[in-house]
N, C-alpha and C positions, 0 to 999 in steps of 0.2 A: 504492498499498498503506498500513496505517494505520504508526502510531509503534507497538512493540513488537510488531506483528506478524508470527505466522510462518509462510511460503511450504511450502505440504509439496508434494511432488514427488507425480505423478500417479501416477505409477509405487511408490511407499512401497508400495500398497496397490490391489487388486483384482484378482482373477482375470475369464478367461470366464463369465458368469454368475452370479456371486459380488457377496460384499460389498464396494465398497470401503471409502475410507477415511469414518472418523466424522469429522464436522465439528465442535466447538463455535461456538458466536457470534461470532461475527466475525471465524474462522479465514479463509485462504485454500487454494488451491491450483495452482497454474503449471498454464494446462493443454498441459507437454511431455509428450513422447515418454521413454522412457528410450531412451541409446544415439540420440539425435536429434532433431529434427523435431520439429511441432506437428500437434496433432489437428486436422480439417477440419470435422469430422459431428458434432456434441451432438445428444444428448434429454433434457432435463429432465424429468422425471417429475415427477410430484403425484401422492399418495394421502391418505386420510382415511377414516375410521367415527366411526358414527352413536353416541355413548356411547351403551349400554343406561343406559333410566334407571326404577328402581326406581314401582309404584305397586302401589297395591291387588292386581290380581290376576298378580304378580311383576313380574321384567321386562320392560323392552318397548324397543325405537331404534324411533329417530323415523328418514323417509329429509334429508338434507341435501347437499344444496344446495351445492355449490361451484366457484366460478369460478378456473380460472386463466389470469393474462395475464401480458404482455410487452413493458415497454416501452421504446423503445429512444428513447436519446438522443443527441445529439452536445453536446458542450461543453456539460452538465447542462441543456440544451431538452428538452422531447421530442418529436419528431420524428412517430412512428408506432405505434401498438401491433395487438399480437394476442390478440383474444382468442374469445369466440363468434359475435357479430357478425363479425366482420372475421380470419379463420379465416390469411389469408396476406399479409402484410408490404408493400407496396406493392413492393418490392425485389426479394424474394421468396426473400429468405437466410432466414428465422422462418417457420415451419407449425404453426400450432391441430392437432390430428390430429379434437379435434370433441369438442364440449358432455361434460360428466359430470351426468344432475341428481341423485346416488342418491348416489354414495360406495363404497367397499367391492365396489364390484365385482369386482375385482383382490385381492380377498382378501391383503391384505397390500401388492400390483402395484400399477402410477401406475394412476391413475381418470382423471387428464387428461395429457397429454403436449404439450411445445412443442419442437421441432425445430427447431436451433439447426446453418447450412449456414454454419459460418465464413470459407469462402474469400470466400462473396459475400456476405460483413455490405462495408457500403457504406466508405471510408476513414473520413468526414467518422462516423459511427458507432460512441463509443466507452465503451460501458454501453447493457445489454442486464440491464430492472428485473426479477423473476419476482416475482409479487403473487396472493394464492387474497384469497377475499375473499367470504364470506356472500352470497346476493344474494337469499336468503329474511328476512335478518335475524337469523337462529339465531346465537346468540354460538359461539362456539369453548367451552360450557362443555357443548355437547350435541354435544363432537365430539374424539374417541381418535385415535392412534396419526397421526396426521397426519408425514406429511415430503417433501422435496422431495429428490431423487437426478440424479445429472448421469450420463452412460452416452455410450461413444464409439458411437454410431451403426454406425460400415463394422463392429464386431463385437461388441455387446452388453455388454461389458464394465465393471461400475459403477465410477464411479470416485471417486465421492465419495457420500454420501449426510447430510442432519442433518436430524433430530427432535425436530420442536415436542414445547416442554414444554404439559404439557394443561391444559386449563379457561380459564377467563378472560372477564371481560365485557369482550370485543370483537368485531371480527364481521368483524376483518383479518387480513393475517399478511403479512408482507414475507421474503419467505424467502428471497431469496437472488439476488444480483446475475456476471453473467458480463462481465467489461470488460478492455482494452490496455493490456496491460505491455511497455513494448516493442516487441515486433516482433513477439510473442506476447498470447495470453488469459490470465489467471486469475479466480477463480470465489470471491468470496467467501460466507459464510454470515450471511445479520442474521439472521434468525428478531428481527424487530420486527413490535410489536402495532400496530393501528390500529383504523381504525373507518370502514367507506366499505358500501356494496353493488355499488361499481362503479370500477374500477381511474380512475379522476378521481375524485372521493372521496376515492382513498389519496395524489394528488401531494403535499400539502402535508408528511404523510411521512414521501415517497422524500427533496423533495427532498436530507435534513440526509445521505443515503448518499451521497451524488452526488460 
């Protein structure tokens, strides 16, 4: 946990199917349930929409292809990644639900999602960083309503949500990370802009957050 950082318990907000804790940049939540016990499986959902562009014949939207990735780290070294070309981690604990080429399909719901079975994550994996990048090179000026949210996969309860500020001449976002904290896990909202078409391009920007 970073100095001065407030850790919010997930029991402070979130009802089945309802909104969770609204995180601010750098804020962390503890993945522990009220009354003891820890979460066993979570889903990191990511969503976005193409921003309307004004033209000669009125507003129009252009399809935006953003890609969600999860990079698994052991002692600050990347050891595996889950993305549209490698949908399941080698150990089977992290799974991508599939590529979405346009965004906005969920109309405010998840466009892409990555499932994490926390009980199956190998002990040497201590951080999982979630990123979104524009594979087609469009900047976030053409994106609106981008967010990431953490959901308890066992009951569908939204635990936390982090919404990005709009605009920006960059092509990627380092959204959040799930990391070990003692015997349990925490999620921290990162919201750092970066540039790159793939997760490999983002590694220099990810490393300071580990």
